[in-house]
C-alpha positions as CSV (number, residue, x, y, z in Angstrom):
1,M,-4.4,8.8,-12.9
2,N,-0.8,9.0,-14.1
3,L,1.1,11.2,-11.6
4,S,4.4,10.8,-13.4
5,E,3.3,13.5,-15.8
6,K,3.5,17.2,-14.8
7,S,0.1,18.8,-15.2
8,I,-2.1,21.2,-13.4
9,E,-4.7,18.5,-13.1
10,N,-2.2,16.3,-11.3
11,V,-1.2,19.1,-9.0
12,E,-4.9,19.7,-8.1
13,Y,-5.5,16.0,-7.5
14,M,-2.4,15.7,-5.2
15,I,-3.3,18.8,-3.2
16,E,-6.9,17.5,-2.7
17,Q,-5.6,14.1,-1.6
18,I,-3.1,15.6,0.8
19,K,-5.9,17.8,2.3
20,E,-8.2,14.9,2.7
21,K,-5.5,12.6,4.3
22,L,-4.3,15.4,6.7
23,K,-7.9,16.4,7.5
24,V,-7.0,20.0,7.0
25,L,-9.6,22.1,8.9
26,N,-8.9,25.4,7.2
27,L,-9.6,24.2,3.6
28,G,-9.1,27.7,2.2
29,A,-5.5,27.7,3.5
30,I,-4.4,25.1,0.9
31,K,-5.9,25.5,-2.5
32,P,-4.8,23.8,-5.7
33,S,-4.6,27.2,-7.4
34,H,-1.8,28.2,-4.9
35,F,0.5,25.7,-6.7
36,D,1.9,25.3,-10.2
37,E,3.9,22.8,-12.1
38,D,7.2,24.4,-11.2
39,M,7.2,22.6,-7.8
40,Y,5.8,19.4,-9.1
41,E,8.6,17.1,-7.9
42,E,8.5,18.5,-4.4
43,L,4.8,18.3,-4.2
44,K,4.9,14.7,-5.5
45,E,7.3,13.8,-2.7
46,I,5.0,15.2,-0.1
47,Y,2.0,13.5,-1.7
48,D,3.8,10.1,-1.7
49,M,4.9,10.5,1.9
50,V,1.5,11.6,3.1
51,L,-0.2,8.6,1.5
52,R,2.2,6.1,2.9
53,K,1.6,7.1,6.5
54,N,-1.5,6.2,8.5
55,S,-1.3,9.0,11.1
56,F,0.7,12.1,11.8
57,S,1.9,13.8,15.0
58,P,1.1,17.5,15.5
59,N,4.7,18.3,14.7
60,E,4.6,16.3,11.5
61,M,1.4,18.1,10.5
62,Q,2.9,21.5,11.2
63,A,6.0,20.6,9.2
64,L,3.9,19.4,6.2
65,V,1.8,22.6,6.2
66,E,4.9,24.7,6.4
67,E,6.5,22.8,3.5
68,L,3.4,23.2,1.4
69,G,3.4,26.9,2.3
70,S,7.0,27.2,1.0
71,L,5.9,25.6,-2.3
72,R,3.1,28.1,-2.9
73,K,3.3,30.4,-5.9
74,K,4.7,33.8,-5.1
């Protein structure tokens, strides 16, 4: 998958990977349909950071969820 290209498919892929890595319990809280290509760069930065780390503190998890929330479509 070429994540250097902005596409809805890439947004969906990155959101699913973030959810899996963070082990999001409330899966309905973060859906690929909540995001669009306008925030692609920001979402890609979060995706890259999440995949680099092996574990997250509760504070880091909260910050990531809040950041994803701020990127949601209005």
